[in-house]
N, C-alpha and C positions, 0 to 999 in steps of 0.2 A: 504493500500500500504506500510505503514511503517512496518507492521507485515511481509508481504511477503518479503520485502527487508532484514529485520533482519534474516528471516529464510534462505534466499539464502546466507547470510553471514556466516551461520553455527550455529546460536543460536538455542538452544533446545526450545521445546514448553514450558517447565517449566520456563526457563529464560525469554521467551517472556511474559508469563503470569505474572511473577513477575514484569517485567518492565512496563507493561500497566495495571496492577491490574485487570486482567481478569482470567477466568478459563482456565487451560491448554487445555481443550477440545475445548473451543472457539478459543484459539490461533491456534490450529491445523486446525480447520474448515476454519478460515480466511486465514491461510498460504497456504492451498491447493486449495482455491477457485480461479477460473479464473475470477470471476466478483465481483463487489461490492455487499455487502449484501443488501437484500431488506427486508424492514419491512412492515408488514400489520397492519395498525392502525384499531382500533375499529371504527365501524360506528358512525360518528359524529351526534350529535343531530341537528335538524333543527333550523334555526334562523329566527326571525321575518323579517330579512332583505333579506332572500333568494329570494323572488320574484322580488327584485329590484337590485340585484347585477349585473346582465347582463347589465342593463341600466346604472348603475354607472360606469361600466368598459368602456362603450362607451363614457360617458361624460369625463372621465379622459383621454381617448385617444385623445379627441378633444382639451382639454386645461387642464392646471394644476389647476383645481378648488380647493378652500379650502374646508375643511370639513364642515364649516358653510354653504357655498353656496350649497354643495351637499345635506346637510340636508334640506335646504329650498326647493330644487327641488324635492326630494323624498316625502316631506310632501305634496307638491302640487299634487303629484301622488297618494296620499292616504296612505302613510306610517304613522303608529300610534306609532312607537317605540320612544326610547329616542335618544338624540343627541350623547351620548357616544357610542352607538352601531354603528352609522354611522362613527363616528370619528375613532374608532378602525379599521374598514374595509378600510376606505380611507387611513389611515396611512400604512396599510399593502400593499395595491395596489401601492402606491407611492414608497415604498421601493423596490418592485419587478420591477417597471419600471425604477428606477434610478440606482439600484445596482443589477446586476445579479451575483449571487455567482458562483465562479469557484472552482474546486477541484485542489489543488496543487499536482503536480505530480513530484515525484523524480525519475529521470532516472536511470535505472540499469547500472552497469559498462559496458563500451564498446558499449552501444546500440545506443546512439544518440548524435550528436553535432548540433550546430546552427550557421548559417552563415548570415551575413548581410553586406550591404554597408552603409557608412556614408559620407555625403558631407559636407565639412568644407568651407562654402561659404565666410567666412571672411579671408581666408588664401590663399596665392599663393606660388608657388615654381618655381624656375628657373630650367628648364629642357630642354636640347638640344637647348640652346640659346633663349628660349622663356619663358614668364611667363605663367604657366599653372595652371588650377584649381586643387584643392587638394581633393582626395577621400581616404577613408580608408576602407580596407577589414578587417572584424572582424570574428573570429571563437572562440567559447567557447565549451568545452566538458561538456555535461550535468551532468555527475556524479562527476568528480573531480573538475570542474570549472576552469580548465586550460584555459588561454586566449592566443590568438595570434592576433596581429594586424600588418598590413602592409599598407603603404601609396603608392598610385599610382596616375597617372595623367589621367587615362581613366578607363572606366568600361566595356571594351570589353569582349567577351567570352574568348578570348585567355588570357587576363590579369587575369580574374577570375580563369581560370584553373591553371595558373602559381602561383597565390596566394594560391590556394588549396595545390599545391605540396610543396610550401615553408612551409605552416602550417603543413603538414604531416611530413616534415623533422624536424621541431621544436618540435612537440608533440611526435614524435616517432611512428607514425602510424595514423590510421583513424578508425572511428566508423562504425558500420553496416549501420546506417542511418544518413543522414544529412538533417536538416530542413531548408527550404528557404521560403521567401515570394515570391510574384509573379513577380520576376525580369525577364526582357526579356532575360537575358543571360542564364536563366535556362528553362523558360517556355514561349513559343510563344503565345499559345492560352489557357487561363485558363477557364475551365468549372467547374461545380459544383462538379463532381466526378473527382478525379485525373486520373483515368484510361481513361477518355474521353479527358483529356487535351493533348495538343501537346507540347512536350519538344523540346528545342533547340537541333538540331541533333548533333552538335559538342559536346555539354555538355553531351548529352545522351551517346555518344560514350565514353567520358571520364569516366563517372560513370560506364559504363559497363566494361571498361578496368580494373578498380580497384575493381569492384564488390560491391560498396556501393549503397544504395537505396536513391534517392532524394525524400524527403517528402515535399509536398507543403502545407503550412499552410492556413487556411481559410482567405479570404479577410476581412479586417477591424477588425481583431481580434488579437490585439497586444500581449495579454497575452499568446498566443500560443507559441511565441518565446520570452518570457519575459526575459530570461537570457541574450540573446545577445542584446536586447533592453536596458537593464540596463547597459550593457557594453559600449554601445555607449555613454550614458550620463556620465559614469565614465571616459571614454577617454576625453570627452570634458572638464569636470570639473577638472580632476586630472592630465592628461598628457599635454593637449594642452594649458592650462592656463599659460601664460607667457613663452611659449616655444620659443627658438631661434635656428634657423638652417640656414645653408648656401646652402644646396642642398638637393635633394631627397635622395641620399644615406646617407647623414649626418642625416636627419630626421629619416630614417629607422634604423640607428644604435642606435639612442636614443630610438626609439620605442621598439627595441629588448631588450635593457637594462631595459626599463620600464616593459616589460613582465616578465623578470627574477625577477624583484623586487616584483611585485604584486603576482606572482605565488609562491613566497616563504613566503608570509604572511598568517596569519590565515584568512580564508574566513568568512564573517559575518553570512552566512546562515548555512554552514556545520560545522563551528567551528573547521575546520581542515585546514592544509596547502594543497593547490591544488597540489603541486609537490609531496607530500607524497601520496595523494589519487590517483595520476596518476599511481602509481605502481600497483594498483588494477584494472585499467581500462581494461587491457588485449586487447589492440588495435590491429587491423589488420596491419601487417607489409607491407611496400612498397618494394617489392622485384624487381620491375622494374619501369622504368621511362616512362612517357607519353611525347613524344616529340611534344609539341604543336607548337613550333616555326616553324617547317618545315612540318606541317601537314595541309592538306586541306580535307574538307568533300565533297564527290561527291555522287550523286544519280545514281544508276545503271539503265540504260535504258532497254527497253524491249528486245533489241538486245544484252544484256549482256555487253554493252560497257559503259565506263566512259570517260569523256573528261578531258584532262590535257595538258596544254602547246600547244594548237592548234592541238593536235592529239587525237586519241581514243585508248583505251586499254581495253582488255577483262578481265572479271572476271567469276568465275563459275556461271552457270545458276541459281543455288539456291539462289543467292543474288539479283535477279531482283527486282527492286522497293525499295531496302533497301539503307540506307546511309552507305557508307564505307569511311574509312579514307585512304587518299593517302599520302605516305611519299616518298619524293625524296631525294636521297643521291648519290652524284657524278653523274654517268650516269645510275643509277638504279632507278626504280619506283616500290614501293611495296604497295599493297593494304591490309588493315587490317579491320577486323570486330570484335569489342569488344576484341581487343588485339590479336586475332589470325590472322596469315598471310594467306590470301586466294589466292593471285596472286603476281607474280613478273615479271617485264619486263625490258628490256633495253630501255632507253628513245630514241625515234626516233629523228634524226636530221632533218628529212623532215616534214614540216608542212602539216597537212591534212591527215596524214597517219593513217591507222587502224592496230594496233598491236594486232593480235588475236591469241590466243592459241587454237588449235582445241580440246584439252582435256577439255576446259571449256564448250564446247557445247555437251559433251558426254551424259549428262543427258537428253538433248532434243532429240538426235537421238535415244536413247534407248526407249523413249516413242512413237516414230513414228513407224507406222506399215510398211511403205514403206521405203526401204533403199536408200535414195538419199542424196547427199551432201548438206550441208548448203550453200545456195547461197551467204551468206555474205562472206564466205571464198574463193569465186571464183572471186571476183572483182579485178581490177587492183590496187586498192588502198591498198589492204591488204598486209602487210609485216610481215613475221614471223621471229622475231629476236631470234634465239635459244640462250639459256643461258647454258653455260657449267656447267655440274653438279659439284658442289663443296659444301663444308660444310658451311651452313648458320648460324651455332650456334652463331658465334661472332656477326653477323648482328642482329639476334634476341635479343641477350643479350643487345645490344646498344638500341634497340627500347624498 
């Protein structure tokens, strides 16, 4: 992976070979390979312990027997070899059980960042006239190691989205992928395969709005997002130790200054300054803003209607069964799907009304063989509030 990274940075095969003391042809093969190299070892000679290894594995799974005890047990089973043979095998098995080796992976520029929550149980903050619990949002870029932290008093989905946007503003953009653990604000139902998992509908719409891919790490595998895990400990030991603050905004001002300080120092792993490496991240730019404060997620019913404020509003038939985002501004109600506006209505002042646009049902009438009117559009509750045609570019720009 180091060879592939150096090659993508522009190093030649000769320079790579000189750096790693290998042949240039080997450097070329590794740089162009999409997978790790596989080596085929020669056929190993048999051991006198082979007939007993399976039973030894079972014993070690049951309890951490010593090599002496294992030797006594296999001797009772008919083993005729020496104690050293048993000792070497038991030592190897215990090493594999206690320490599972992992491959260190260096993220390519702009590919991935990591996000996590931290709960500071020994701290409180005065907010809105009450003493609140203190939580911290953390994001770190995988390549440059740029860090961003923000303190909040709750861990709701709306707060998580707002923290993401503040982090994007501070870092100057966002990566193609963002790695999360199994927090409820991101995933509601976690299964073995991510494709089978159920994401939080509001957060999924936020990710689709910006176009980044949420990646769920494997449960109980902390090293998958080790960079942000180490950042949590760094914040506890370096920033929070002896901190004094008067309010939540005061604490976040200090946190922002701390981020500026640590991002301007040489990182212990990369041996470079994160702010300087940030110039090579090539992050995706945030050209528009996700208005999470005035947004609600609604599921489109089979009759192409969504419920809002005690009334129902139509959306195009192609979005039946999907979660759409509803934005209310003044007397207008707009529906969005992954950042694209799909419907707009005037908000009805009458409760229980059905605001339906007949054009939203055009796809249904085209598929029907008989030409009859949609009965939904013929009820007394239906009101069609026409919207005068005007330029909506300013409205879309705000959204």
